[in-house]
N, C-alpha and C positions, 0 to 999 in steps of 0.2 A: 686535389681531386676535381674530376670532371663534373659537369652539371647533372648528367644521369646518375653518376655515383651519390650525389647529395640527395637527389630526389628519392633514390632507393632507401637511403638511410632514414629519412624523413617518414617514408611509408612505413618502414619496419618499426619505427618508434610509435607510430599512431597505432599499428596493429597491437603491438606489445601493450601499450597503455590501454587499449580497448579490452584485452583479454584480462587485464589486471583490475582496471577500475570498475568495468560494468558488473561483473559478479559481486563485488563488494558492495556496490550501492544496491543492487537487487536484494541482497541478503540483509541489509540493515533495514529495508522497508518490508520484510516479511514478518519480523517480530518486533516487539516493543517491550522494554523492561520497566516495570512499575515496582518500585522499591527493589526487592529481590526476586520478583517473579516475573515469568515471561508470558506476554499475550501474543498469539500467532494467528496468522489467517486460518479462518475455518472456526475459530472459537465462537461461542454464543455470546450474546449480550450479558447474560448473567455471569458468565466466567469473567468477562472482562470488567464488569462492574465490581465483583468480588476482589479482583487482583489490583485494579487501578482506582477504585473508588469512584465517586460521582464526578462526571465530566463537568468543565467549566461552562460549556454551552452545548446544547443539542438542537439539531434541526430535523425535522421529520417532512417526508413528503411521499406521494404515491406515484408510480409510473405504470403505464401500459394497462390502463382500465379496460376490463372485460375482453381482452384479447389474448391469443396465444402468441408467445414470442419464442423464438429459437435461440437458446442460449448456447453459444459455442465456445466460451472461454470459461475455464475452470480456475478460479482464483486461488483455491487451496493448492493446486498442483503447479499453478503458474503456467499453464500451457492451454493450447487449443484442443478440443475434443469434438467428437461427433455431436451434432446438434441434438438438443433435448428440448421438447416443448415444455414451457411453463406458462399457466394460465394467470393473467393479471388479476388484480392489481399487485405490483411488487412494492412492499413497503420498505423505503429507503430511509436511512438515518445517518447523520454525520456527527460525531461526537468530537469536541474539541477538548484537548488537554493542555493546560498551562501549568507546568511543573515547577514555575518560579523564575527568578532572575538568572540570566546567563544560561538559560535551558531553551531548547528548542519547542516550539508549539508542535503538537502532534494531532493530526487528524485521522479519526477512524471511521471508515464507512462500513455500514452494515446493510445487507440485502436480506430482507425477511428474517432478521434476527441474527444472521451470521456475518462475521467479520470478513469482508472481502478485499479490503485495502488499508494500508497504513502509509500516511504521507507525513512528511516533515515540513514544517512551515518556517517562518522566520525566527530568529533567537529573540528572546524577550529581554529587553534592556532592564537595567537597575531601576 
């Protein structure tokens, strides 16, 4: 096979991999399973607390004091939208869940009490 054919095969493999892998990775970070219950982007803090229990660690801070900001990303729908103005301060929280040995650390970010992001951290060793 010539060099151009090999490059085309690699390019096709990369494209196919990105169509398969990217949606899977996005989907896994839109929900979190706590015991037999699902937590999803857009849930309130009280819903998450009820389903997952108390977090291992909580960090709180405020952003954008006394100014209007233009929010253009809708975390719940995972897409950009027409800008809407929000008056600060925005109350941010990051909850850390440690579900035990051989499980991944999970980080839940809240904006004004709504879950906006779920991230997976490192695996906890024994």
